N, C-alpha and C positions, 0 to 999 in steps of 0.2 A: 247861160245854160247851167244846169245842176251837175255836180260831180258825184261820183260814187260815194265819196266820204260824206257828202251832204245828205245823200239819200239814206245812208246808214245811220247817221246821227238823227235825222228827222224821224226815221222809223223807231229808233231806240227811245226817242222822246214820247212816242205813243205808248210805250210799255209793252208792245207786242213782240213776239218772236218773229223771225223771218217767215216761218210757215203760216202763222196766224195772220200776219200782215198780208201776205200774198193771197190767202183765202178771202179776207175781207175786201181786198182791192180787186178781186176777181182776175188775178193774173197767175200764171204758173209759178210754182215754187222755184223752179230752175231759172226762170226769168228774173225773179227777185234776187236770187243768189248772184246771177251774172251782173245785174245792175249795181249791186253793192260791192262787187269785187273787181271793178275795172281799173285797178291800180291807180286810183285817184285821178282818173281821167274822166272825160264826159263819156258816159256809157252809150253804146249804140242801142237804140230802141225806137220802135215806131211811135208816132204821135199819140195814138190811142192808148198805148201802154203807159206812156208818161202822164197822160191825163188822168188815167185810173190811179196811178201812183200819187199824183198831187191830190186828188180828191180824198184818198184814204188818209194821207198825212193830215190834211185839214180836218177831216172827220175825227181822227184819233186825237188831235190836239184839243178839239172842242169837248171831248169826253173826259179829258184829264183836268 
């Protein structure tokens, strides 16, 4: 499973802010903040949210 630090690092690699990444991933800004700040633990999130997160990370890496 992915940790909050890994989510934050992957998002940073896309070059997007938290807000911009959340908008592109079609998830709430507050959800993205929560996912990135889970004290380096596995963040709680439903499967659909994590799928959207993964999709946007992959899309962001392809654009760089």
